[in-house]
PDBQT receptor file of N, H, CA, C and O in Angstrom, charges set to zero:
ATOM      1  N   MET A   1     112.920  71.108 243.879  1.00  0.00    +0.000 N 
ATOM      2  CA  MET A   1     113.436  70.855 241.643  1.00  0.00    +0.000 C 
ATOM      3  C   MET A   1     113.389  72.015 241.600  1.00  0.00    +0.000 C 
ATOM      4  O   MET A   1     112.370  72.694 241.480  1.00  0.00    +0.000 OA
ATOM      5  N   LYS A   2     114.612  72.429 241.704  1.00  0.00    +0.000 N 
ATOM      6  H   LYS A   2     115.441  71.877 241.802  1.00  0.00    +0.000 HD
ATOM      7  CA  LYS A   2     115.504  73.373 240.547  1.00  0.00    +0.000 C 
ATOM      8  C   LYS A   2     114.585  74.407 239.194  1.00  0.00    +0.000 C 
ATOM      9  O   LYS A   2     114.016  73.929 238.213  1.00  0.00    +0.000 OA
ATOM     10  N   THR A   3     114.683  75.777 239.530  1.00  0.00    +0.000 N 
ATOM     11  H   THR A   3     115.146  76.166 240.327  1.00  0.00    +0.000 HD
ATOM     12  CA  THR A   3     114.393  76.491 238.430  1.00  0.00    +0.000 C 
ATOM     13  C   THR A   3     115.021  77.133 237.813  1.00  0.00    +0.000 C 
ATOM     14  O   THR A   3     116.233  77.254 237.993  1.00  0.00    +0.000 OA
ATOM     15  N   THR A   4     114.367  77.716 236.921  1.00  0.00    +0.000 N 
ATOM     16  H   THR A   4     113.382  77.618 236.775  1.00  0.00    +0.000 HD
ATOM     17  CA  THR A   4     114.899  79.352 235.728  1.00  0.00    +0.000 C 
ATOM     18  C   THR A   4     114.172  79.960 236.166  1.00  0.00    +0.000 C 
ATOM     19  O   THR A   4     113.300  79.728 237.004  1.00  0.00    +0.000 OA
ATOM     20  N   LYS A   5     114.670  81.463 235.241  1.00  0.00    +0.000 N 
ATOM     21  H   LYS A   5     115.378  81.651 234.560  1.00  0.00    +0.000 HD
ATOM     22  CA  LYS A   5     113.649  82.125 234.408  1.00  0.00    +0.000 C 
ATOM     23  C   LYS A   5     114.069  82.569 233.184  1.00  0.00    +0.000 C 
ATOM     24  O   LYS A   5     114.667  83.607 232.901  1.00  0.00    +0.000 OA
ATOM     25  N   ILE A   6     113.989  82.378 233.036  1.00  0.00    +0.000 N 
ATOM     26  H   ILE A   6     113.503  81.535 233.266  1.00  0.00    +0.000 HD
ATOM     27  CA  ILE A   6     113.987  83.063 231.597  1.00  0.00    +0.000 C 
ATOM     28  C   ILE A   6     113.027  84.211 230.975  1.00  0.00    +0.000 C 
ATOM     29  O   ILE A   6     111.898  84.370 231.439  1.00  0.00    +0.000 OA
ATOM     30  N   GLU A   7     113.529  85.029 229.879  1.00  0.00    +0.000 N 
ATOM     31  H   GLU A   7     114.446  84.901 229.502  1.00  0.00    +0.000 HD
ATOM     32  CA  GLU A   7     113.292  86.722 230.084  1.00  0.00    +0.000 C 
ATOM     33  C   GLU A   7     112.978  86.592 228.298  1.00  0.00    +0.000 C 
ATOM     34  O   GLU A   7     113.449  85.919 227.382  1.00  0.00    +0.000 OA
ATOM     35  N   LEU A   8     111.991  87.568 228.426  1.00  0.00    +0.000 N 
ATOM     36  H   LEU A   8     111.608  88.114 229.171  1.00  0.00    +0.000 HD
ATOM     37  CA  LEU A   8     111.933  87.873 226.790  1.00  0.00    +0.000 C 
ATOM     38  C   LEU A   8     111.629  88.857 226.251  1.00  0.00    +0.000 C 
ATOM     39  O   LEU A   8     110.633  89.079 226.940  1.00  0.00    +0.000 OA
ATOM     40  N   TYR A   9     111.670  90.057 225.236  1.00  0.00    +0.000 N 
ATOM     41  H   TYR A   9     112.478  89.877 224.676  1.00  0.00    +0.000 HD
ATOM     42  CA  TYR A   9     111.196  90.987 225.668  1.00  0.00    +0.000 C 
ATOM     43  C   TYR A   9     112.676  91.157 223.614  1.00  0.00    +0.000 C 
ATOM     44  O   TYR A   9     113.881  91.407 223.591  1.00  0.00    +0.000 OA
ATOM     45  N   LYS A  10     112.070  90.980 222.861  1.00  0.00    +0.000 N 
ATOM     46  H   LYS A  10     111.091  90.777 222.879  1.00  0.00    +0.000 HD
ATOM     47  CA  LYS A  10     111.971  91.095 221.695  1.00  0.00    +0.000 C 
ATOM     48  C   LYS A  10     111.795  92.170 219.834  1.00  0.00    +0.000 C 
ATOM     49  O   LYS A  10     110.819  92.174 219.084  1.00  0.00    +0.000 OA
ATOM     50  N   GLU A  11     112.734  92.692 219.713  1.00  0.00    +0.000 N 
ATOM     51  H   GLU A  11     113.526  92.689 220.323  1.00  0.00    +0.000 HD
ATOM     52  CA  GLU A  11     112.284  94.028 219.017  1.00  0.00    +0.000 C 
ATOM     53  C   GLU A  11     110.563  93.629 218.043  1.00  0.00    +0.000 C 
ATOM     54  O   GLU A  11     109.577  94.362 217.958  1.00  0.00    +0.000 OA
ATOM     55  N   ASP A  12     110.733  92.470 217.553  1.00  0.00    +0.000 N 
ATOM     56  H   ASP A  12     111.534  91.875 217.622  1.00  0.00    +0.000 HD
ATOM     57  CA  ASP A  12     109.600  91.249 216.979  1.00  0.00    +0.000 C 
ATOM     58  C   ASP A  12     108.348  91.554 217.488  1.00  0.00    +0.000 C 
ATOM     59  O   ASP A  12     107.224  91.894 217.120  1.00  0.00    +0.000 OA
ATOM     60  N   MET A  13     109.033  91.281 218.548  1.00  0.00    +0.000 N 
ATOM     61  H   MET A  13     109.947  91.005 218.847  1.00  0.00    +0.000 HD
ATOM     62  CA  MET A  13     108.022  90.460 218.966  1.00  0.00    +0.000 C 
ATOM     63  C   MET A  13     107.039  91.658 220.043  1.00  0.00    +0.000 C 
ATOM     64  O   MET A  13     107.027  91.831 221.262  1.00  0.00    +0.000 OA
ATOM     65  N   LYS A  14     106.437  92.185 219.127  1.00  0.00    +0.000 N 
ATOM     66  H   LYS A  14     106.446  92.044 218.137  1.00  0.00    +0.000 HD
ATOM     67  CA  LYS A  14     105.147  93.171 219.236  1.00  0.00    +0.000 C 
ATOM     68  C   LYS A  14     103.689  92.910 218.254  1.00  0.00    +0.000 C 
ATOM     69  O   LYS A  14     103.508  91.886 217.595  1.00  0.00    +0.000 OA
ATOM     70  N   PHE A  15     102.704  94.091 218.325  1.00  0.00    +0.000 N 
ATOM     71  H   PHE A  15     102.850  94.923 218.860  1.00  0.00    +0.000 HD
ATOM     72  CA  PHE A  15     100.865  94.220 217.363  1.00  0.00    +0.000 C 
ATOM     73  C   PHE A  15     100.875  95.405 217.609  1.00  0.00    +0.000 C 
ATOM     74  O   PHE A  15     101.492  96.288 218.206  1.00  0.00    +0.000 OA
ATOM     75  N   SER A  16      99.580  95.092 216.665  1.00  0.00    +0.000 N 
ATOM     76  H   SER A  16      99.080  94.375 216.180  1.00  0.00    +0.000 HD
ATOM     77  CA  SER A  16      99.135  96.410 216.842  1.00  0.00    +0.000 C 
ATOM     78  C   SER A  16      97.685  96.450 217.328  1.00  0.00    +0.000 C 
ATOM     79  O   SER A  16      97.507  95.236 217.424  1.00  0.00    +0.000 OA
ATOM     80  N   ALA A  17      96.344  97.084 217.760  1.00  0.00    +0.000 N 
ATOM     81  H   ALA A  17      96.488  98.071 217.682  1.00  0.00    +0.000 HD
ATOM     82  CA  ALA A  17      95.373  97.297 217.267  1.00  0.00    +0.000 C 
ATOM     83  C   ALA A  17      93.858  98.120 218.028  1.00  0.00    +0.000 C 
ATOM     84  O   ALA A  17      93.412  98.669 219.035  1.00  0.00    +0.000 OA
ATOM     85  N   GLY A  18      93.727  97.922 217.405  1.00  0.00    +0.000 N 
ATOM     86  H   GLY A  18      94.090  97.476 216.587  1.00  0.00    +0.000 HD
ATOM     87  CA  GLY A  18      92.608  99.419 217.146  1.00  0.00    +0.000 C 
ATOM     88  C   GLY A  18      91.497  99.041 217.908  1.00  0.00    +0.000 C 
ATOM     89  O   GLY A  18      91.210  97.872 218.167  1.00  0.00    +0.000 OA
ATOM     90  N   HIS A  19      90.686 100.320 218.375  1.00  0.00    +0.000 N 
ATOM     91  H   HIS A  19      90.919 101.270 218.165  1.00  0.00    +0.000 HD
ATOM     92  CA  HIS A  19      89.249 100.545 218.700  1.00  0.00    +0.000 C 
ATOM     93  C   HIS A  19      88.882 101.057 218.976  1.00  0.00    +0.000 C 
ATOM     94  O   HIS A  19      89.480 101.077 220.052  1.00  0.00    +0.000 OA
ATOM     95  N   PHE A  20      87.595 102.405 219.144  1.00  0.00    +0.000 N 
ATOM     96  H   PHE A  20      87.109 102.389 218.271  1.00  0.00    +0.000 HD
ATOM     97  CA  PHE A  20      86.814 103.396 219.748  1.00  0.00    +0.000 C 
ATOM     98  C   PHE A  20      85.830 102.832 220.771  1.00  0.00    +0.000 C 
ATOM     99  O   PHE A  20      85.121 101.836 220.919  1.00  0.00    +0.000 OA
ATOM    100  N   THR A  21      86.189 104.137 221.498  1.00  0.00    +0.000 N 
ATOM    101  H   THR A  21      86.765 104.945 221.377  1.00  0.00    +0.000 HD
ATOM    102  CA  THR A  21      84.430 104.013 223.012  1.00  0.00    +0.000 C 
ATOM    103  C   THR A  21      83.907 105.010 222.370  1.00  0.00    +0.000 C 
ATOM    104  O   THR A  21      84.092 106.100 221.829  1.00  0.00    +0.000 OA
ATOM    105  N   ILE A  22      82.769 103.728 222.812  1.00  0.00    +0.000 N 
ATOM    106  H   ILE A  22      82.619 102.842 223.252  1.00  0.00    +0.000 HD
ATOM    107  CA  ILE A  22      81.187 104.315 222.459  1.00  0.00    +0.000 C 
ATOM    108  C   ILE A  22      80.716 105.225 223.846  1.00  0.00    +0.000 C 
ATOM    109  O   ILE A  22      80.482 104.467 224.787  1.00  0.00    +0.000 OA
ATOM    110  N   PHE A  23      80.457 107.201 224.305  1.00  0.00    +0.000 N 
ATOM    111  H   PHE A  23      80.648 107.818 223.541  1.00  0.00    +0.000 HD
ATOM    112  CA  PHE A  23      80.677 107.308 225.187  1.00  0.00    +0.000 C 
ATOM    113  C   PHE A  23      78.733 107.128 226.047  1.00  0.00    +0.000 C 
ATOM    114  O   PHE A  23      78.283 106.942 227.177  1.00  0.00    +0.000 OA
ATOM    115  N   SER A  24      78.039 107.384 224.292  1.00  0.00    +0.000 N 
ATOM    116  H   SER A  24      78.405 107.535 223.373  1.00  0.00    +0.000 HD
ATOM    117  CA  SER A  24      76.381 107.067 224.304  1.00  0.00    +0.000 C 
ATOM    118  C   SER A  24      75.568 107.402 223.710  1.00  0.00    +0.000 C 
ATOM    119  O   SER A  24      75.440 108.577 224.056  1.00  0.00    +0.000 OA
ATOM    120  N   ALA A  25      74.651 107.141 222.788  1.00  0.00    +0.000 N 
ATOM    121  H   ALA A  25      74.755 106.187 222.507  1.00  0.00    +0.000 HD
ATOM    122  CA  ALA A  25      74.130 106.298 221.759  1.00  0.00    +0.000 C 
ATOM    123  C   ALA A  25      74.240 107.278 220.648  1.00  0.00    +0.000 C 
ATOM    124  O   ALA A  25      73.834 106.868 219.560  1.00  0.00    +0.000 OA
ATOM    125  N   ASN A  26      74.797 108.729 220.709  1.00  0.00    +0.000 N 
ATOM    126  H   ASN A  26      75.126 109.062 221.593  1.00  0.00    +0.000 HD
ATOM    127  CA  ASN A  26      75.470 109.486 219.690  1.00  0.00    +0.000 C 
ATOM    128  C   ASN A  26      76.981 110.223 219.918  1.00  0.00    +0.000 C 
ATOM    129  O   ASN A  26      77.062 110.831 218.851  1.00  0.00    +0.000 OA
ATOM    130  N   LYS A  27      77.415 110.334 220.175  1.00  0.00    +0.000 N 
ATOM    131  H   LYS A  27      77.348 109.840 221.042  1.00  0.00    +0.000 HD
ATOM    132  CA  LYS A  27      78.513 109.967 220.744  1.00  0.00    +0.000 C 
ATOM    133  C   LYS A  27      80.301 109.308 220.828  1.00  0.00    +0.000 C 
ATOM    134  O   LYS A  27      80.545 109.448 222.027  1.00  0.00    +0.000 OA
ATOM    135  N   ARG A  28      81.090 108.933 220.426  1.00  0.00    +0.000 N 
ATOM    136  H   ARG A  28      80.892 108.820 219.452  1.00  0.00    +0.000 HD
ATOM    137  CA  ARG A  28      81.936 107.800 220.307  1.00  0.00    +0.000 C 
ATOM    138  C   ARG A  28      83.369 108.795 219.406  1.00  0.00    +0.000 C 
ATOM    139  O   ARG A  28      83.471 109.686 218.562  1.00  0.00    +0.000 OA
ATOM    140  N   GLU A  29      83.898 108.278 219.914  1.00  0.00    +0.000 N 
ATOM    141  H   GLU A  29      83.815 107.555 220.600  1.00  0.00    +0.000 HD
ATOM    142  CA  GLU A  29      85.656 108.617 219.895  1.00  0.00    +0.000 C 
ATOM    143  C   GLU A  29      85.954 107.816 218.372  1.00  0.00    +0.000 C 
ATOM    144  O   GLU A  29      85.634 106.690 217.990  1.00  0.00    +0.000 OA
ATOM    145  N   ASN A  30      86.712 108.929 217.699  1.00  0.00    +0.000 N 
ATOM    146  H   ASN A  30      86.972 109.843 218.009  1.00  0.00    +0.000 HD
ATOM    147  CA  ASN A  30      87.455 107.769 216.351  1.00  0.00    +0.000 C 
ATOM    148  C   ASN A  30      88.020 107.660 216.908  1.00  0.00    +0.000 C 
ATOM    149  O   ASN A  30      88.447 108.087 217.981  1.00  0.00    +0.000 OA
ATOM    150  N   PHE A  31      88.343 106.018 215.198  1.00  0.00    +0.000 N 
ATOM    151  H   PHE A  31      87.997 105.671 214.326  1.00  0.00    +0.000 HD
ATOM    152  CA  PHE A  31      88.513 104.672 215.759  1.00  0.00    +0.000 C 
ATOM    153  C   PHE A  31      90.503 104.718 216.002  1.00  0.00    +0.000 C 
ATOM    154  O   PHE A  31      90.739 105.905 216.224  1.00  0.00    +0.000 OA
ATOM    155  N   HIS A  32      91.211 104.302 216.018  1.00  0.00    +0.000 N 
ATOM    156  H   HIS A  32      91.019 103.338 215.838  1.00  0.00    +0.000 HD
ATOM    157  CA  HIS A  32      92.384 104.555 216.177  1.00  0.00    +0.000 C 
ATOM    158  C   HIS A  32      93.315 103.869 217.148  1.00  0.00    +0.000 C 
ATOM    159  O   HIS A  32      92.726 103.488 218.160  1.00  0.00    +0.000 OA
ATOM    160  N   GLY A  33      94.625 103.605 217.117  1.00  0.00    +0.000 N 
ATOM    161  H   GLY A  33      95.103 103.914 216.296  1.00  0.00    +0.000 HD
ATOM    162  CA  GLY A  33      94.847 102.083 217.211  1.00  0.00    +0.000 C 
ATOM    163  C   GLY A  33      96.456 102.121 218.595  1.00  0.00    +0.000 C 
ATOM    164  O   GLY A  33      97.170 102.988 219.099  1.00  0.00    +0.000 OA
ATOM    165  N   HIS A  34      96.348 101.007 218.648  1.00  0.00    +0.000 N 
ATOM    166  H   HIS A  34      95.768 100.303 218.239  1.00  0.00    +0.000 HD
ATOM    167  CA  HIS A  34      97.930 101.281 220.020  1.00  0.00    +0.000 C 
ATOM    168  C   HIS A  34      98.280 100.255 219.458  1.00  0.00    +0.000 C 
ATOM    169  O   HIS A  34      97.588  99.370 218.954  1.00  0.00    +0.000 OA
ATOM    170  N   ASN A  35     100.191 100.435 219.592  1.00  0.00    +0.000 N 
ATOM    171  H   ASN A  35     100.753 101.154 220.001  1.00  0.00    +0.000 HD
ATOM    172  CA  ASN A  35     100.834  99.869 219.391  1.00  0.00    +0.000 C 
ATOM    173  C   ASN A  35     101.345  98.799 221.101  1.00  0.00    +0.000 C 
ATOM    174  O   ASN A  35     101.276  99.449 222.144  1.00  0.00    +0.000 OA
ATOM    175  N   PHE A  36     101.826  97.201 221.225  1.00  0.00    +0.000 N 
ATOM    176  H   PHE A  36     101.883  96.673 220.378  1.00  0.00    +0.000 HD
ATOM    177  CA  PHE A  36     101.916  96.385 222.144  1.00  0.00    +0.000 C 
ATOM    178  C   PHE A  36     103.188  95.697 221.913  1.00  0.00    +0.000 C 
ATOM    179  O   PHE A  36     103.207  94.867 221.004  1.00  0.00    +0.000 OA
ATOM    180  N   ARG A  37     104.539  95.966 222.772  1.00  0.00    +0.000 N 
ATOM    181  H   ARG A  37     104.523  96.640 223.510  1.00  0.00    +0.000 HD
ATOM    182  CA  ARG A  37     105.868  94.913 223.142  1.00  0.00    +0.000 C 
ATOM    183  C   ARG A  37     105.020  94.478 224.135  1.00  0.00    +0.000 C 
ATOM    184  O   ARG A  37     104.178  94.805 224.971  1.00  0.00    +0.000 OA
ATOM    185  N   VAL A  38     106.169  92.841 223.230  1.00  0.00    +0.000 N 
ATOM    186  H   VAL A  38     106.853  92.575 222.551  1.00  0.00    +0.000 HD
ATOM    187  CA  VAL A  38     105.312  91.584 224.728  1.00  0.00    +0.000 C 
ATOM    188  C   VAL A  38     106.873  91.592 225.046  1.00  0.00    +0.000 C 
ATOM    189  O   VAL A  38     107.924  91.730 224.419  1.00  0.00    +0.000 OA
ATOM    190  N   TYR A  39     106.314  91.289 226.830  1.00  0.00    +0.000 N 
ATOM    191  H   TYR A  39     105.461  91.177 227.339  1.00  0.00    +0.000 HD
ATOM    192  CA  TYR A  39     107.512  90.414 227.065  1.00  0.00    +0.000 C 
ATOM    193  C   TYR A  39     106.665  89.852 227.877  1.00  0.00    +0.000 C 
ATOM    194  O   TYR A  39     105.539  90.141 228.280  1.00  0.00    +0.000 OA
ATOM    195  N   GLY A  40     108.037  88.257 228.196  1.00  0.00    +0.000 N 
ATOM    196  H   GLY A  40     108.952  88.022 227.869  1.00  0.00    +0.000 HD
ATOM    197  CA  GLY A  40     107.190  87.813 228.098  1.00  0.00    +0.000 C 
ATOM    198  C   GLY A  40     108.535  86.254 229.723  1.00  0.00    +0.000 C 
ATOM    199  O   GLY A  40     109.655  85.881 229.373  1.00  0.00    +0.000 OA
ATOM    200  N   CYS A  41     107.972  85.831 231.021  1.00  0.00    +0.000 N 
ATOM    201  H   CYS A  41     107.063  86.134 231.305  1.00  0.00    +0.000 HD
ATOM    202  CA  CYS A  41     108.956  85.674 231.676  1.00  0.00    +0.000 C 
ATOM    203  C   CYS A  41     108.184  84.120 232.177  1.00  0.00    +0.000 C 
ATOM    204  O   CYS A  41     107.093  84.006 232.735  1.00  0.00    +0.000 OA
ATOM    205  N   PHE A  42     109.167  82.984 231.765  1.00  0.00    +0.000 N 
ATOM    206  H   PHE A  42     110.054  83.077 231.312  1.00  0.00    +0.000 HD
ATOM    207  CA  PHE A  42     109.146  82.083 232.597  1.00  0.00    +0.000 C 
ATOM    208  C   PHE A  42     110.111  81.065 232.841  1.00  0.00    +0.000 C 
ATOM    209  O   PHE A  42     110.971  80.566 232.116  1.00  0.00    +0.000 OA
ATOM    210  N   GLU A  43     109.667  80.803 234.410  1.00  0.00    +0.000 N 
ATOM    211  H   GLU A  43     108.968  81.208 234.999  1.00  0.00    +0.000 HD
ATOM    212  CA  GLU A  43     109.920  79.773 234.835  1.00  0.00    +0.000 C 
ATOM    213  C   GLU A  43     109.726  78.552 235.156  1.00  0.00    +0.000 C 
ATOM    214  O   GLU A  43     108.741  78.060 235.707  1.00  0.00    +0.000 OA
ATOM    215  N   LEU A  44     111.238  77.773 234.598  1.00  0.00    +0.000 N 
ATOM    216  H   LEU A  44     112.038  78.172 234.150  1.00  0.00    +0.000 HD
ATOM    217  CA  LEU A  44     110.543  76.306 234.364  1.00  0.00    +0.000 C 
ATOM    218  C   LEU A  44     111.703  75.365 235.445  1.00  0.00    +0.000 C 
ATOM    219  O   LEU A  44     112.429  75.853 236.311  1.00  0.00    +0.000 OA
ATOM    220  N   PRO A  45     111.609  74.233 235.146  1.00  0.00    +0.000 N 
ATOM    221  CA  PRO A  45     111.884  73.644 235.615  1.00  0.00    +0.000 C 
ATOM    222  C   PRO A  45     113.445  73.486 235.000  1.00  0.00    +0.000 C 
ATOM    223  O   PRO A  45     113.492  73.324 233.781  1.00  0.00    +0.000 OA
ATOM    224  N   ILE A  46     115.049  73.526 235.905  1.00  0.00    +0.000 N 
ATOM    225  H   ILE A  46     115.011  73.658 236.896  1.00  0.00    +0.000 HD
ATOM    226  CA  ILE A  46     116.486  72.220 235.816  1.00  0.00    +0.000 C 
ATOM    227  C   ILE A  46     116.373  70.877 235.386  1.00  0.00    +0.000 C 
ATOM    228  O   ILE A  46     117.025  70.093 236.075  1.00  0.00    +0.000 OA
ATOM    229  N   LEU A  47     115.495  70.191 234.093  1.00  0.00    +0.000 N 
ATOM    230  H   LEU A  47     114.964  70.828 233.533  1.00  0.00    +0.000 HD
ATOM    231  CA  LEU A  47     116.251  68.877 233.685  1.00  0.00    +0.000 C 
ATOM    232  C   LEU A  47     117.661  67.698 234.628  1.00  0.00    +0.000 C 
ATOM    233  O   LEU A  47     118.788  67.744 234.136  1.00  0.00    +0.000 OA
ATOM    234  N   GLU A  48     117.563  67.282 235.191  1.00  0.00    +0.000 N 
ATOM    235  H   GLU A  48     116.648  67.246 235.591  1.00  0.00    +0.000 HD
ATOM    236  CA  GLU A  48     118.815  66.403 235.158  1.00  0.00    +0.000 C 
ATOM    237  C   GLU A  48     119.836  66.792 234.882  1.00  0.00    +0.000 C 
ATOM    238  O   GLU A  48     120.488  67.273 235.809  1.00  0.00    +0.000 OA
ATOM    239  N   ASN A  49     120.300  66.777 233.850  1.00  0.00    +0.000 N 
ATOM    240  H   ASN A  49     119.770  66.386 233.098  1.00  0.00    +0.000 HD
ATOM    241  CA  ASN A  49     120.671  66.574 232.349  1.00  0.00    +0.000 C 
ATOM    242  C   ASN A  49     121.259  68.326 232.774  1.00  0.00    +0.000 C 
ATOM    243  O   ASN A  49     122.397  68.458 232.323  1.00  0.00    +0.000 OA
ATOM    244  N   GLY A  50     120.613  70.032 233.726  1.00  0.00    +0.000 N 
ATOM    245  H   GLY A  50     119.689  69.925 234.092  1.00  0.00    +0.000 HD
ATOM    246  CA  GLY A  50     120.992  70.333 234.127  1.00  0.00    +0.000 C 
ATOM    247  C   GLY A  50     120.463  72.119 232.620  1.00  0.00    +0.000 C 
ATOM    248  O   GLY A  50     120.577  73.343 232.671  1.00  0.00    +0.000 OA
ATOM    249  N   MET A  51     119.864  70.973 231.452  1.00  0.00    +0.000 N 
ATOM    250  H   MET A  51     119.771  69.978 231.411  1.00  0.00    +0.000 HD
ATOM    251  CA  MET A  51     119.442  72.550 230.306  1.00  0.00    +0.000 C 
ATOM    252  C   MET A  51     117.738  72.199 230.777  1.00  0.00    +0.000 C 
ATOM    253  O   MET A  51     117.306  71.234 231.407  1.00  0.00    +0.000 OA
ATOM    254  N   ALA A  52     117.206  73.061 230.357  1.00  0.00    +0.000 N 
ATOM    255  H   ALA A  52     117.557  73.845 229.844  1.00  0.00    +0.000 HD
ATOM    256  CA  ALA A  52     115.778  73.895 231.107  1.00  0.00    +0.000 C 
ATOM    257  C   ALA A  52     114.605  73.789 229.207  1.00  0.00    +0.000 C 
ATOM    258  O   ALA A  52     113.502  73.290 228.987  1.00  0.00    +0.000 OA
ATOM    259  N   ILE A  53     115.220  74.244 228.638  1.00  0.00    +0.000 N 
ATOM    260  H   ILE A  53     116.116  74.650 228.817  1.00  0.00    +0.000 HD
ATOM    261  CA  ILE A  53     114.180  74.413 227.647  1.00  0.00    +0.000 C 
ATOM    262  C   ILE A  53     115.534  74.762 226.300  1.00  0.00    +0.000 C 
ATOM    263  O   ILE A  53     116.681  75.206 226.259  1.00  0.00    +0.000 OA
ATOM    264  N   ASP A  54     114.759  74.363 225.598  1.00  0.00    +0.000 N 
ATOM    265  H   ASP A  54     113.827  74.002 225.631  1.00  0.00    +0.000 HD
ATOM    266  CA  ASP A  54     114.715  75.381 223.364  1.00  0.00    +0.000 C 
ATOM    267  C   ASP A  54     114.537  76.313 223.921  1.00  0.00    +0.000 C 
ATOM    268  O   ASP A  54     113.308  76.257 223.968  1.00  0.00    +0.000 OA
ATOM    269  N   TYR A  55     114.863  77.447 224.563  1.00  0.00    +0.000 N 
ATOM    270  H   TYR A  55     115.861  77.492 224.525  1.00  0.00    +0.000 HD
ATOM    271  CA  TYR A  55     114.271  78.975 224.556  1.00  0.00    +0.000 C 
ATOM    272  C   TYR A  55     114.184  79.554 223.159  1.00  0.00    +0.000 C 
ATOM    273  O   TYR A  55     113.529  80.584 222.997  1.00  0.00    +0.000 OA
ATOM    274  N   GLY A  56     114.793  78.971 222.136  1.00  0.00    +0.000 N 
ATOM    275  H   GLY A  56     115.325  78.134 222.268  1.00  0.00    +0.000 HD
ATOM    276  CA  GLY A  56     113.981  79.249 221.265  1.00  0.00    +0.000 C 
ATOM    277  C   GLY A  56     112.786  78.776 220.553  1.00  0.00    +0.000 C 
ATOM    278  O   GLY A  56     112.102  79.232 219.637  1.00  0.00    +0.000 OA
ATOM    279  N   GLU A  57     112.762  77.869 221.168  1.00  0.00    +0.000 N 
ATOM    280  H   GLU A  57     113.317  77.499 221.913  1.00  0.00    +0.000 HD
ATOM    281  CA  GLU A  57     110.660  77.430 221.431  1.00  0.00    +0.000 C 
ATOM    282  C   GLU A  57     109.750  78.471 221.785  1.00  0.00    +0.000 C 
ATOM    283  O   GLU A  57     108.755  78.915 221.211  1.00  0.00    +0.000 OA
ATOM    284  N   LEU A  58     110.370  78.788 222.965  1.00  0.00    +0.000 N 
ATOM    285  H   LEU A  58     111.178  78.427 223.432  1.00  0.00    +0.000 HD
ATOM    286  CA  LEU A  58     109.211  79.347 223.606  1.00  0.00    +0.000 C 
ATOM    287  C   LEU A  58     109.683  81.301 222.781  1.00  0.00    +0.000 C 
ATOM    288  O   LEU A  58     109.180  82.231 223.412  1.00  0.00    +0.000 OA
ATOM    289  N   LYS A  59     110.516  81.677 221.578  1.00  0.00    +0.000 N 
ATOM    290  H   LYS A  59     110.925  80.922 221.066  1.00  0.00    +0.000 HD
ATOM    291  CA  LYS A  59     110.472  82.308 220.982  1.00  0.00    +0.000 C 
ATOM    292  C   LYS A  59     108.957  82.330 220.354  1.00  0.00    +0.000 C 
ATOM    293  O   LYS A  59     107.951  83.015 220.537  1.00  0.00    +0.000 OA
ATOM    294  N   SER A  60     109.393  81.001 219.352  1.00  0.00    +0.000 N 
ATOM    295  H   SER A  60     110.211  80.445 219.204  1.00  0.00    +0.000 HD
ATOM    296  CA  SER A  60     108.762  81.308 217.932  1.00  0.00    +0.000 C 
ATOM    297  C   SER A  60     107.927  81.273 218.092  1.00  0.00    +0.000 C 
ATOM    298  O   SER A  60     107.296  81.998 217.323  1.00  0.00    +0.000 OA
ATOM    299  N   VAL A  61     106.644  80.145 219.609  1.00  0.00    +0.000 N 
ATOM    300  H   VAL A  61     107.157  79.556 220.234  1.00  0.00    +0.000 HD
ATOM    301  CA  VAL A  61     105.307  80.549 220.204  1.00  0.00    +0.000 C 
ATOM    302  C   VAL A  61     105.068  82.512 220.241  1.00  0.00    +0.000 C 
ATOM    303  O   VAL A  61     104.262  83.152 219.566  1.00  0.00    +0.000 OA
ATOM    304  N   LEU A  62     105.908  82.963 221.095  1.00  0.00    +0.000 N 
ATOM    305  H   LEU A  62     106.562  82.442 221.644  1.00  0.00    +0.000 HD
ATOM    306  CA  LEU A  62     105.013  84.546 220.607  1.00  0.00    +0.000 C 
ATOM    307  C   LEU A  62     105.489  85.389 219.812  1.00  0.00    +0.000 C 
ATOM    308  O   LEU A  62     105.244  86.592 219.901  1.00  0.00    +0.000 OA
ATOM    309  N   ARG A  63     106.021  85.019 219.181  1.00  0.00    +0.000 N 
ATOM    310  H   ARG A  63     106.220  84.041 219.108  1.00  0.00    +0.000 HD
ATOM    311  CA  ARG A  63     106.154  85.689 217.410  1.00  0.00    +0.000 C 
ATOM    312  C   ARG A  63     104.927  85.400 216.675  1.00  0.00    +0.000 C 
ATOM    313  O   ARG A  63     104.512  86.241 215.878  1.00  0.00    +0.000 OA
ATOM    314  N   LYS A  64     104.252  84.215 216.870  1.00  0.00    +0.000 N 
ATOM    315  H   LYS A  64     104.589  83.532 217.518  1.00  0.00    +0.000 HD
ATOM    316  CA  LYS A  64     102.784  83.244 215.981  1.00  0.00    +0.000 C 
ATOM    317  C   LYS A  64     101.854  84.535 216.721  1.00  0.00    +0.000 C 
ATOM    318  O   LYS A  64     101.116  85.322 216.127  1.00  0.00    +0.000 OA
ATOM    319  N   GLU A  65     102.259  84.453 218.805  1.00  0.00    +0.000 N 
ATOM    320  H   GLU A  65     102.858  83.814 219.287  1.00  0.00    +0.000 HD
ATOM    321  CA  GLU A  65     101.081  85.215 218.603  1.00  0.00    +0.000 C 
ATOM    322  C   GLU A  65     101.121  86.344 218.501  1.00  0.00    +0.000 C 
ATOM    323  O   GLU A  65      99.981  86.744 218.264  1.00  0.00    +0.000 OA
ATOM    324  N   CYS A  66     102.130  87.496 218.566  1.00  0.00    +0.000 N 
ATOM    325  H   CYS A  66     103.056  87.171 218.759  1.00  0.00    +0.000 HD
ATOM    326  CA  CYS A  66     102.372  88.693 217.316  1.00  0.00    +0.000 C 
ATOM    327  C   CYS A  66     101.493  88.656 216.581  1.00  0.00    +0.000 C 
ATOM    328  O   CYS A  66     100.417  89.242 216.700  1.00  0.00    +0.000 OA
ATOM    329  N   GLN A  67     101.869  87.897 215.649  1.00  0.00    +0.000 N 
ATOM    330  H   GLN A  67     102.743  87.421 215.553  1.00  0.00    +0.000 HD
ATOM    331  CA  GLN A  67     100.622  88.116 214.360  1.00  0.00    +0.000 C 
ATOM    332  C   GLN A  67      99.981  87.629 213.804  1.00  0.00    +0.000 C 
ATOM    333  O   GLN A  67      99.281  88.236 212.994  1.00  0.00    +0.000 OA
TER     334      GLN A  67
């Protein structure tokens, strides 16, 4: 079975997360955040019609997860 690779890396596929680390019972770092960009790589079978998938569907899923 032949396959193809689809790579997605778009400006709006990103999210932010905040955290702090507890070092001991009385010491911890300040709450702060990080920004992350999502890169998706999909290996898909090529169908009999020569197509693999509507990659717009994959972009929609990644964008929804980033929200």
